[in-house]
N, C-alpha and C positions, 0 to 999 in steps of 0.2 A: 587301876586308874593310870593313865598315861602321864607324861611329863606335864607339870603345871606351867601355864603361860605366865611368865614374870612380866608384870606391867608397871610402868611408871606413869604418874599423872602430873601434867604441867599445870601450874596455877591452882594448887590443891585447896587453897583457903576460900576461893570464890564460890559463888552459888553453884555453878556448874561443876567445879572441881569437887565439891562436897558430894554432889549427886553421883559423879563418876566413882568416887571412893565407895559410896554405898553400893553401887552396882558391881564393883569389883569384889567387894566383900560377900555379896549375895551369890556371885557366879561360881558354879562348880568348874574346876579346871583353871582358875585364875588366882594369882597371889600378888599382892603389892610389894614391890621391891624398891621403889623410888618415888620421890615427890619434889616438886620445885615451887618456889615463889620468887617474886621479884626481889632484887637486892634491897635490903633495908626493911623488908616486911617483918613483922614481929615474930613469925613462926620460924624464920630462917635460923638454922643451927639447933633447933629443938627437935626432940622426938615428936613425930606427928601425933601420936596418941596423947601425949602429955600436953602438947600445944592445944589440942582440942578439949582438954580438961579431963582426960580419962587415963587409962593405963598405957604404959609404954608399948609401942608396936614394933620397935626395932628398926624403924625407918626414920632417918633424920631428914628434915626438910632442907633442901639445898637451893642456893641461888645460881649455881652453875649447872646447866643441863648435863654436862658430861659426867659429873659426880652422880647424878640421879639415874642416868641411862646406861651406865657402863655394864650393868648386869641384867638389863631388861631385854625381853623378847619383843615387846611392843610398848608404844607410848601413846597416851591419850592426850590430845592437844586441842583445847577449846579456848585459846588465848587471844592474842592480837597478831596481826600480820607480821610485825617486826619480830615478836617472840617466836612465832611459828617458823620463820626463816632460820633463826638461830638454832631452834630445836631440830629442824630438818637436816641441817649440816651434821649435827652430832648423831642423829638417828642413822643417817647414811653411813657414818664412820663405823658405828657399832653394829650395823646391819639389823637394826630393830624396825619392825613394822610401825609406820607412822600413821596413826589414825587422826585425821584432821577434821574438826568441826568449825574451825575458825572461819569467819566471814569477812567480807571486805577485801579480799585478796586482789591485787593488781595483776596486769598481764606480766609484769616483771616477776612478781611473786610466783605465778603459775609456771613461768619458764624455769625458775630456780627449782621448784618442786619436781618438774620433769627431769631435770638433771639429777636431782637426789634419787629419783626413782630408778635410775640405772644401777644403784647400789643396794637398795632396800625397797620393800613394798611400801607404797604410799597409797593410803585409802582415804579419799577425800569425798565429802558429801555435804551439800547444803542442808541436809536433814537426814537423820539416822533412823527415822520411824518407818515401819513396814508400810503403813497406810500411805504415807507421802510418796514412797518409791513406787508403789502400785499406781498412785495418781499420775506420776510422771509418764508412765506407759500408756495410761488411758488418754492423757492429753495428747501425746504423740499420735495415737491412733485416730482420735477425733479430728485433730488438726489435718492429718493426711486425707481424711475422708471429706472434709468440708473445704470448699474453695474460698477465695478471697472475698466472696460475697458475705462471708461471715467474719465480722471483726472480732479480734481476740483481745480481751482485757484480763490482766492478772491483778487481783486485789488481795492485799495481805494486811493483817492487823496483829500488832504485838504490844507488849507492856510499855509503859511510859519510859522505861530506862534503856530501851534498845537504842544503840547509837548509830547503826547503819541502816540505810534504806536504798533501794528495796532490799528485803531480806534475801539471804542466800537461797532459801527455798523458793522464793518468788522467781529469782533469776534462773534457778534450776528448772522450774516449770516453764518459764519463757523459752529456755533453750530447747526443751522438749517440743514445745509448740512450733518453734522455728525449724527444728529438725524434721518434724512431720511434714512441713511444707517445703522442705529442701532448700531453705535459705539460712543465712547467718543472722543470728539475733542482732548483732551489732548494726546490720544494715536496715533493720525494720523496727528497732526499739524506740518507743516513745517513753522516756524515763519519767517525765512529769509534765503537767500542763498548767499554765497560769496565764491569765490575760488573753489578748487577742491572738490565739494560736493558729487560726485558720481552720479549715475543714480537716477532718481526720484523714490521714493518708491511707489509701487502699492497701491492704495487706500488712499494715503496721500492727505491732504487738504493744499494747499500752500497759503501764504499770501504775498502780495507786497504792500508797503506803499509809496506813492508819496507825496511830499510836495512842494508847491510853490505858489507865488502870493496870491490872495485873494479868492481862491476856497472855496466855502461854504461846499461842500461835494459831491463826486462822488463815487459810489460803483458799482462794476461789479463782477458778479460770472460767471466764464467761465467753461463750461463742454467740455473738449477737448478729442475727440475720434479719431480713425484712419479714416482719410478722412473727418471728419466733426467736427464742433464746434457749441455749443449752448451758447449764451451769454444772461444773464439777468442783466439789468442795471437800476440804479436810479440816477438821478441828482437833487440836491437841489440847487436852485438859490436864495433863500431868507431864512435867518435864522429865520425869524418870524414864519415860519411854525413849528419849534421846540418849540418855546415859546407858541404858541396857543395850540399845542398838550399837552404840560405840564399843562396848565391851564385847559384844558378839563379833564385831568387825576385827577387834584385836585378837580374839581367839582364832579366827579364821586366818588373819594376816600372818600370824606366827608361822604358818606352814606354807606360805606362798613364796614364789620366786620374786626377785626385784621387778618392779613395774608399777604402773599407775592403775588403780582400781577405784571402783565406786561401790556404794552400798548395793547396787544391783548385782554386782559380782558376788558380794557376800551372800546375798539371798538366792543366788543361782538364777537370776532373771535377766542377766546381761544378754 
């Protein structure tokens, strides 16, 4: 067996953090060497295994990302934009591959990550599932084949606790649709509709965000023309698929040169 990829998890006590931990433990070729939580959280300063009510793991939960990342080859980060920027700075310093599933990133955040990617691999995706990444390619192809007589709508649904809308995956699908038509999403995006909005703009890409229950994630791209509709849809029923995909990205990113990458690069589909 070759060198194990040493991985750190940011925000390890959260629901996604716990799934990432399980995925790292399940993966051959990976070992956990670091974990963080926000300052003041109960787990900080404790051995991770003991904090979870089990045996010691030899990994102390830190509130300083530098302490957690100093021995890591890769970091898994599904936190907040503010935390991700702090983590990106440290990951760039220690040359660790930064796998980012954080959503709601601003243009300024993305510019910061582009700068960090000059020093270490940055792998960012709105969704780490194989099915969704295949869907983005299908959306791009269909969008390129159908002209503006076909209206494009992106519909997504998630659980009631999701705090951002549209989802990162929905925006990723919108970007694919816009790329297929050779336009910038920012120029044709209809983020939401309410009241007297007027007629739908020709060539625009609309978004609708639904929230409720415990829905893991459903995304549908609708191409609506006169007398016919084409629908492409993905349904996720298990959040572990995102965690396993992120770990796959970390194992891949460990051996890459600095730069910006997506899950399509990891899957060899770029």
